[in-house]
N, C-alpha and C positions, 0 to 999 in steps of 0.2 A: 627252519628247520627245525631247520634244525637242529637250543638248545640245545632231555639228554644232558647229563652233566653239562657244565658250561659249554654252549655250542661254539667251541673255539674253531672248529673246522680246520684243524691245523694243517698247514703246509700242503697245498694242492700241487705244488711244483717248486722248482728252484727259484733262486733270486732272479729278478728281472735284470737283464744286462744294463749296465750304465751306457748312456749314449749322450752325445753332445746336444741332441735335440730334446732329450728328456732325461734330465739329471736325477729325477725323483724315483726312488726305489725303496725296497725294504730297509736298506741301510741309510737311506737319506729320504725319509718320508716328507710329503708335501703337507703344509699346514692348511687344511681345508676349512673354510668358514661354514658353520652350521646355519643353513637358511630356514630349516623347518624341523621341528621335533614334536610329533604328536602321537598319542596313544590310539591305536587302531581298534582296540576292543571297547565294547560298549559298557555302560555302567552295570555292575553286577557280575561281570566276567571274572573267573578265577585267574585269568591270564592278563599280562600286560605286554603288548607287542608294539614296539616303537617304529614309526615310519620316520626316517631321517633323510633329509635332503641336504647335500653338501655342495659347495661351489668348488669347481676345479679351475676357475678362471685364472689364467696366467700360469697354469702348471704345465701345459703341454701334454697332460695325461689324456689318453683315450682308452676305450675298452670295447669289447665285443659282448653281445649277449652270451651269458654263460660264465663270464669271467667273475673273479671275486675281488673284493676290496679288502686290503689289509688295514686294520686299525691298531695303532700302538697305544694301549691303554695306560692308565696310572692306577695305583692301588687306592682302595677306599681310605680316606683320612682317618676314620674312626679305628680301623684295624691297625693302621700305622701307629696311631697314638697309643693304642693298647699294648703294642709290642714295645715301644719306647718306655712306657710306664712300667710294664712287667719287668724289664731288665734294668730299669733306672739308668738308661743311657742318655748321654748329652746329645741332643739332636744336631748341635752345631759341630760335633766332632767330625773331622775329615777322615774319610775312609777311601781305600783304593778299590776301584771297580775295573773290571775288564782286564784283558791280557796285556794291554799297552801301558798299564800303570796309571790310567786316568784317575783323578780324585774328585770327590764331591762331598758336601756335608751329608752326614748320616741320614737325616730325615729325607733329603732329596733322593738319596740312593734307595732307601726302602720304599719311597713313594713311586719313583719313576723308573728305576733301573732294574730292580730285582723282582723275581717271581716269589711272592710270599704266601700264596694260597694253595700251592701244590707241594706235597712232600714226596720224596723218592727214597728208595732203599739206600741209595748212595749217600744221601743227606744224613739219614739216621745213622748209618754205619760210621760216617766221619764224625758226626756229633758225639758218638759214644766216647771218643777220645777226650772230649771236653767236659765230661762230668763223671762222677763216680756212682751215679744213680744205678742201683742194682737192676731195676726193671729194664732200663735201656740196654745194659750190658747183656742181659738175658735175651731180650728181643732180637738183637742183631746176630745171635749165634746162628750158624748155618742150619741147624735142625729146626729153627723157628721161622724159616723163610715165609711160610704161609701166614703166620701171625703178623710178621713184619709188613707183608703186602696188605693185609687187612687193616692194620693200623694206619698206613699211609692213605688209604682210600677215604676221601671226604674230610680229611683233617688238614690243618695248615701249620705254618710256622709258630703261631701263637700257641696252639695246642702242644706242640713239641716242647716249647720253652717252659710252659706251665707244668707239663707232665713229668719232665725228666731233670729238673734242677736238683740241688743248686749247681749253677754253672761256674766253672773256673775258666772263663773265656772272656776275651774282650769283644767289643762290638765288631771289630775287624775280623776276629776269628769266626764269629757266627755268620756274618754276611758273606764271607769267603766260601761258605758251604753252598750258597744259593745260586740258582741258575738265573741267567739274564731273562728279563721279561720277554715273552713270546708274543708277537703280533697275533691278533685274532682275525681270522679270515671269514668274511661273510659274502654269500652270493649277492651279486649286484641285482637290484630290483628295478632297474631302469634301462632304457635304450639310449645310447649316446646320440644316435640319429634324432630321436624324439626330444632329447634334453641336452642340447649342446652346452658344454661347460658345467654340467651338473652330474652328480651320481647319487642314487637313492639306495637306502638299505632298509631291510625289514628285520628287526632284532627282537627276539623274545627275551624279556627280563628273567633271569634265573635267580630264584630265591628259594631256600629250603632250610629246615632246621635239622641239625645233626650234632650229636654229642653235646646237647645242652646249649648250643649257640646257634644264632641265625647265621646262615651263610649266604653270600651274594656272588654271582658271577662277576668277575673282574670288569670285563668290558661291557657286558649287557646292562649291568646296573649303573655303571658310569654313564651310559647313554640314557638310561631311564631316569636317573635321579639327579645327576650333576651337570650334564651338558645342556646348556641353554642356547637358544637362537642367538647368533652373534659370536659364540665361542669358537675356538679352533680345535680341530682334531687332526693328529698326524696320520696320514693315510698313504697308501701306494696301491697300484693295480697289480693283481696277480693273474696272469693269463691262465686259462684252463682249456687246454687243447682237446680234452676228452669230453667236453660238454658244450655243444654248439648247435645252432640251427643247420638244417640241410643247406647245401650250396644252392640247390634249385628252389626257387620260390613256389614251384608248382607242387612240391611234395606235401603230403598231409602230415600233421604232427599231433601226437597224443601226449598230454602232459599230466603227470600225477604228482601233486605237491600239497599235501596236507600241512596245516599250520604255517610256520615260517618257510616251509619248503615251497611255498608259492612264489618266493622272491624271484628266482630266475625266469619264471614263466610270465611274470609281469613284464620283464625285460623282453622276452621272446615276442609277446603279443604286441607290445609297443613298436618293436622293430618291424614286425610284419604289417602293422597298420601304416607305418611310414612308407614301406616299400610296396604297399598295395599287393601283397602276395596272393597268388591265385589258389595256393594250397589250402585245404580245409584245416581247422584246428579244433581240438577237443580237450577240454580241461576237466580233470577230476580234482575236487578240493574237499578237504574234510577238516573238522575241528570239533569242539564240544557242543556249542549251542549256536544255531543259525542267527538268533536275535542279536547276540553280542560278540560272536567270534568269526563272522563271515568277513575275512580280511579283504579289503578292496572291493566289496560287493557291488557298489554303484558303478565303479569303473568297468568291472567285468560284464555286468549286465548291459551296460551301454555298448561295449564292444560286441556283445551278442546281437543287440538290436541293430547295430550298424553292419552286421554280417562279417565282422572281422574274426569273431569267435563263433565257430559253427555250433558247438555244444558245450554246455556246462552240466556236469553231474556232481552233486554234493552229498556228503555223508556227515551228519552231525550226531556224534556218538551218544550224547546225553539227552537227546530230544525224544527218545523212545525207550520202551522197556528193554528191547533188544539193542545192544550196542552195534551200530552200523558204521563200518569204516570204508575207506576208499576201495579196498580190495573186494568188498561185497558188491559195491556198485559196478566194478569191472565185471564180476561174474554175472550180474544181472543183465549186462549188456554184451555178453560174450559173442553172440552171433555177429553183431555190428562191429565189435572190436576186431574179430578175425577177418571180416571183410576188409577193414582198413589195412590190416597187416598184409593181406594178399594183394592189396592195391599199392603196396610199397611204403606205407606210413612209417614214420620214425616215432619211437616210443621213448619218453623221458620220465625219470623219477628223481625227485629231490626230497631229502629229509632224513628222518631217523634210520640209521643203518641197522640197529639192533633188532627192531621188531618190524616196523612198517615196510622197509625195503625188502625184507625177507618174505613177508606176507604177500606183497605185490608180486614178487618174483614167482612165488608158488601159484598165485592166481593166474599169472600169465601162462604158466605151463598147463594149468587146468583148462584155460580157455582154448589154447592151441590143440590140446589133446582131444577135447570134446568136439569143437567145431571143425577141426581138421580130420576127425575120425582116425586118429593115429595113436600109437602106443605112447606111454610116458617117455620112453627113450627117444622116440622120433620127435616128440614135442620139445624135449630138451635140446635135441640137435637143431631143430627149427629155430629155437631161441638163440642158440649159440651162433647160428648162421646170421641171424639179425644183428647180433653183437659184432661179428666180424665185418659186416657191411657198414658198421657205424649207425645202425638203425635202432639199437637199444643202448641208451646212454644213462648212466647213473651219477648223481652228485649227492653222495650220502655221507653222513658224519655221525 
């Protein structure tokens, strides 16, 4: 995906129901063994995208193409150590966590239970009662709401503790401000039918520098740096009823998934290969450089040779003077795309909501308007109709 601030892909649906046949859920994740963890990007790439294979053996968990896997992460040890050091806290001190009054040692709570990389307005407002720091008292005033919002963006608990001391607060006072760790949801990159007892993920490591410190995505960098083959990851399946293959194997599918947005389409194509689907499939993939960023290139090219994938169109934005993206490739192929639409094809897009998905949506309207010889309003109505029929599906974050 798609990363975009840490690509948490938060909550695509409600909790999975508990059942006797499958007791594993968001509140009771399955400890899945890591079978494989490799970097998909070539040497010299500015990106690091991990392909992770997990064993679901003995879990009773199953999933459909389009579903997501929830991963319950733990915080980075260095960040935890910096917070404990900054506040001179005793890591063995027992603190209360959760509403039921459960307790655990402070270090374990800050590592595994609490969200420490995200700040909210509420946290800052409540923290203001625990310090006499003038800057924080001013920041939380109603008239400074915009400044408060700006402060929270991209900063974490360590920033707050350093910026607004001295604190007249115990460790318990501070951790009581924090939210419980949120599971991170990732599109599943494998087909259950093709990989019984396994689930695969495609995760882009998020690293950036802000406010004089290096920042790391909680779950993505856990997977990139600390999770080894043989380790366990707590996981659960999150169904996604709004993103799935057509019921009929005869329907054509068009998939647009740049970067880590490719994940669910690897699942779609594997599923169609197993089922020997008669419908055609067309993939649009984009990234920075063909040489080092073409994720799953050999697999997709083999699917194309075998006739499972009808077409692949790629856009590598840094390989030419003009930046070329997936929406440009769609416009180049507008006549053929519209023919597929008229023939009942299903259109899918997965990835960045802020820019890419909007650009793809705009390109779709342009294609329909041009090739259907209709007004913009009529083209928008055509696309809305596709959406109503379930033929235009988005998994964006």
